[in-house]
C-alpha positions in Angstrom: -257.7 -56.0 -33.0 -254.2 -54.7 -34.0 -254.5 -50.9 -33.7 -251.1 -50.5 -35.4 -252.5 -51.4 -38.8 -255.0 -49.4 -41.0 -257.8 -51.8 -41.8 -260.3 -51.6 -44.6 -262.9 -53.4 -42.5 -266.2 -51.7 -41.6 -266.1 -50.1 -38.1 -267.5 -51.4 -34.9 -270.2 -48.9 -33.9 -271.7 -48.3 -30.4 -275.1 -46.6 -30.5 -276.2 -44.6 -27.4 -279.6 -43.0 -28.0 -282.2 -41.5 -25.7 -284.8 -44.0 -26.8 -284.7 -47.6 -27.9 -286.7 -46.7 -31.1 -284.1 -44.2 -32.1 -281.3 -46.6 -31.4 -283.0 -49.3 -33.6 -283.6 -46.8 -36.4 -279.9 -45.7 -36.5 -278.8 -49.3 -36.3 -280.8 -50.1 -39.5 -279.3 -47.1 -41.2 -275.7 -48.0 -40.3 -275.9 -51.8 -40.6 -274.6 -51.9 -44.3 -271.4 -50.2 -43.3 -270.8 -51.5 -39.8 -268.8 -54.6 -38.9 -270.7 -54.9 -35.6 -273.3 -52.8 -33.8 -273.4 -52.5 -30.0 -276.5 -51.0 -28.3 -275.1 -50.8 -24.8 -271.9 -50.0 -23.0 -272.3 -53.3 -21.3 -271.4 -55.0 -24.6 -268.0 -53.2 -24.7 -265.1 -55.5 -23.6 -261.3 -55.3 -23.8 -261.5 -57.5 -26.9 -264.5 -55.6 -28.5 -264.0 -51.9 -28.5 -266.0 -49.5 -30.6 -264.3 -47.4 -33.2 -267.3 -45.1 -33.6 -269.9 -43.9 -31.1 -273.2 -42.6 -32.5 -275.1 -40.7 -29.8 -277.7 -37.9 -29.2 -277.0 -37.3 -25.6 -274.4 -39.4 -23.8 -270.9 -38.3 -23.1 -268.4 -40.9 -24.3 -265.0 -40.9 -22.5 -263.3 -43.3 -24.9 -260.7 -40.9 -26.3 -259.6 -43.3 -29.0 -263.1 -43.5 -30.5 -264.7 -41.3 -33.1 -267.9 -39.7 -31.9 -270.9 -38.8 -34.2 -273.4 -36.6 -32.3 -276.9 -36.4 -33.9 -279.4 -33.6 -33.2 -277.5 -32.2 -30.2 -274.4 -30.0 -29.7 -271.6 -31.3 -27.6 -268.1 -32.9 -27.8 -267.9 -34.8 -31.0 -265.9 -35.4 -34.2 -269.0 -35.0 -36.4 -272.2 -33.1 -35.6 -275.2 -34.1 -37.7 -278.8 -32.8 -37.8 -281.7 -34.9 -36.5 -283.0 -35.3 -40.1 -279.7 -36.8 -41.4 -280.3 -39.3 -44.2 -279.2 -42.9 -44.3 -276.6 -42.2 -47.0 -275.1 -39.2 -45.0 -274.8 -41.3 -41.9 -273.2 -44.2 -43.7 -270.7 -42.0 -45.5 -269.9 -40.3 -42.2 -269.3 -43.6 -40.4 -267.0 -44.8 -43.2 -265.0 -41.6 -43.2 -264.7 -41.4 -39.4 -263.8 -45.0 -39.3 -260.8 -44.4 -41.5 -259.8 -41.3 -39.4 -260.0 -43.3 -36.2 -257.7 -46.0 -37.7 -255.2 -43.4 -38.7 -255.3 -42.1 -35.1 -254.6 -45.6 -33.8 -251.8 -46.0 -36.2 -250.2 -42.7 -35.2 -250.6 -43.6 -31.6 -249.0 -47.0 -32.1 -246.1 -45.4 -34.0 -245.5 -42.9 -31.2 -245.6 -45.8 -28.6 -243.0 -47.7 -30.7 -240.8 -44.7 -31.0 -240.9 -44.2 -27.3 -240.1 -47.8 -26.7 -237.2 -48.0 -29.1 -235.8 -44.7 -27.8 -235.9 -46.1 -24.3 -234.3 -49.3 -25.5 -231.5 -47.4 -27.3 -230.6 -45.5 -24.1 -231.0 -48.3 -21.6 -228.5 -51.0 -20.4 -230.4 -54.3 -20.7 -228.7 -55.9 -17.7 -229.0 -53.3 -15.0 -231.8 -51.1 -16.3 -229.6 -48.0 -15.9 -228.8 -45.6 -18.8 -226.1 -46.8 -21.1 -223.0 -45.2 -22.6 -225.0 -43.6 -25.4 -227.3 -41.9 -22.9 -224.3 -40.9 -20.8 -222.5 -39.2 -23.7 -225.7 -37.2 -24.5 -226.3 -36.2 -20.9 -222.7 -35.1 -20.3 -222.7 -33.1 -23.6 -226.0 -31.3 -22.6 -224.7 -30.5 -19.1 -221.4 -29.1 -20.3 -223.2 -27.1 -23.0 -225.5 -25.5 -20.4 -222.7 -24.9 -18.0 -222.0 -21.1 -17.7 -218.5 -20.1 -18.8 -216.2 -18.2 -16.4 -216.6 -14.9 -18.3 -220.4 -15.0 -18.3 -220.8 -12.7 -15.3 -224.5 -12.1 -16.1 -225.2 -15.8 -15.7 -225.9 -16.9 -12.2 -226.3 -20.7 -11.8 -228.7 -21.9 -9.2 -227.1 -22.2 -5.8 -227.4 -26.0 -5.9 -225.9 -26.2 -9.4 -222.7 -24.1 -9.0 -220.4 -27.1 -9.5 -220.6 -30.2 -11.6 -219.1 -33.5 -10.4 -218.3 -36.4 -12.8 -217.4 -39.6 -11.1 -216.5 -43.1 -12.4 -217.2 -46.0 -10.2 -215.4 -49.3 -10.8 -216.2 -52.6 -8.9 -212.9 -53.8 -7.5 -213.2 -57.6 -7.5 -215.8 -58.4 -10.1 -213.3 -60.3 -12.2 -212.5 -62.6 -9.3 -216.2 -63.2 -8.7 -216.7 -64.0 -12.4 -213.7 -66.4 -12.4 -214.7 -68.1 -9.2 -218.5 -68.3 -9.3 -219.3 -67.7 -12.9 -220.6 -64.8 -15.0 -224.2 -65.2 -13.8 -223.0 -64.5 -10.3 -221.1 -61.5 -11.6 -224.2 -60.3 -13.4 -226.2 -60.4 -10.2 -223.5 -58.3 -8.5 -223.8 -55.8 -11.3 -227.6 -55.6 -10.9 -227.4 -55.0 -7.2 -224.6 -52.5 -7.5 -226.6 -50.6 -10.0 -229.6 -50.7 -7.7 -227.5 -49.3 -4.9 -226.2 -46.4 -7.0 -229.7 -45.6 -8.4 -231.4 -45.5 -5.0 -228.6 -43.4 -3.4 -229.0 -40.5 -5.8 -231.3 -37.5 -6.0 -233.8 -37.1 -8.8 -231.6 -34.6 -10.7 -228.5 -36.9 -10.5 -227.6 -39.1 -13.4 -226.2 -42.6 -13.3 -225.3 -44.9 -16.2 -223.5 -48.1 -16.8 -220.5 -47.2 -19.0 -219.6 -50.8 -19.7 -218.2 -53.9 -17.9 -218.0 -53.0 -14.2 -217.8 -49.3 -14.6 -220.6 -46.8 -13.8 -220.7 -43.1 -14.4 -222.3 -40.5 -12.1 -223.1 -36.8 -12.8 -224.5 -34.5 -10.2 -224.6 -30.8 -9.3 -223.1 -29.4 -6.1 -223.5 -26.1 -4.3 -219.8 -26.1 -3.5 -216.8 -28.3 -4.4 -215.8 -29.1 -0.9 -218.7 -31.5 -0.3 -217.9 -33.7 -3.3 -215.8 -36.2 -1.4 -218.5 -36.8 1.3 -221.1 -37.3 -1.4 -218.9 -39.7 -3.3 -218.0 -41.7 -0.1 -221.6 -41.9 0.9 -222.7 -43.3 -2.5 -219.6 -45.6 -2.7 -220.4 -47.1 0.7 -223.9 -48.1 -0.5 -222.6 -50.7 -2.9 -221.1 -53.3 -0.5 -224.0 -52.7 1.9 -226.6 -53.4 -0.8 -224.7 -56.6 -1.9 -224.4 -57.8 1.7 -228.1 -57.2 2.4 -229.0 -59.2 -0.8 -226.8 -62.1 0.3 -224.5 -61.5 -2.7 -220.8 -61.8 -3.1 -219.6 -58.5 -1.8 -217.7 -56.2 -4.1 -216.2 -52.8 -3.1 -215.9 -49.9 -5.4 -213.1 -47.5 -6.4 -213.9 -44.0 -7.7 -212.2 -41.4 -9.7 -213.9 -38.0 -9.9 -213.5 -34.4 -11.0 -215.4 -31.3 -10.0 -215.6 -28.2 -12.2 -217.0 -24.8 -11.6 -217.4 -21.5 -13.5 -213.8 -20.7 -13.0 -212.6 -23.7 -14.9 -211.3 -23.3 -18.5 -213.1 -24.8 -21.5 -210.1 -27.2 -21.8 -210.9 -28.5 -18.3 -214.5 -29.0 -19.2 -213.8 -30.9 -22.4 -211.3 -33.2 -20.7 -213.6 -33.8 -17.7 -214.1 -37.5 -18.3 -210.4 -38.1 -19.0 -209.5 -36.5 -15.7 -211.9 -38.6 -13.7 -210.7 -41.7 -15.5 -207.1 -40.9 -14.6 -208.1 -40.4 -11.0 -209.8 -43.8 -11.1 -206.6 -45.5 -12.4 -204.7 -44.0 -9.4 -207.4 -45.3 -7.0 -207.1 -48.8 -8.4 -203.3 -48.7 -8.4 -203.2 -47.4 -4.8 -205.0 -50.4 -3.2 -208.6 -50.0 -4.4 -211.7 -49.5 -2.3 -211.3 -45.7 -2.1 -211.8 -42.5 -4.1 -209.4 -40.1 -5.7 -210.1 -36.6 -6.9 -208.4 -35.2 -10.0 -207.7 -31.5 -9.3 
């Protein structure tokens, strides 16, 4: 059953009654408006799921179903008296069936929205965040970064400085030209894996495009930025070597900002890191340069 579409079909009804006689009586009352009637949970399968449960005692954990409870109080969408009439029960089943289908449709829409949102912010090759996600994350971090004159704002000790780093694989073009783009793609995947696994949960890594990756992470002080960058940078060739891949080293340009930096420095953060990366590439590659 496609739960993303509202159907005009009669509902599948599961009856859970205290006695077989009561179950049979309810089944006869509901039959004209039911697509199918199940008299035991054993009849429920992945392909055959009830839309409505009619019960007088049992607790039903199927959150996606509608529950009609007759003659007893308890968790339910509809509570009905023991003396409910055939017409009342039929109308209630029809109404609740429509409500349940609306629930399923809303659930399906929410799932699709989450899926497409994930797709929109994910690089399909590496599984990392993409440039769109990077821009949004950088904007949010800069907006939440306390300005120098906000003396009443005390950032957490571990978030006193923000580091933006751009990683570039040094010899990916040579690998593509020599072994083909499929080999280059595998190098990118394993480089991405190395970067992702070397970072902390609060750090952010994205593929910016081509063979460039961006990293954002908080630091308690600016002095340890280089050691962090070098540790992460060294993971790339190690990961590729372990995977039996063509080994590529990485060059890095990075910039660290703190509360004392001007708004101009914050806004040009990416450009400064990019300029440092160019210097790293021009100076022999396979090392990191900090823009100060």
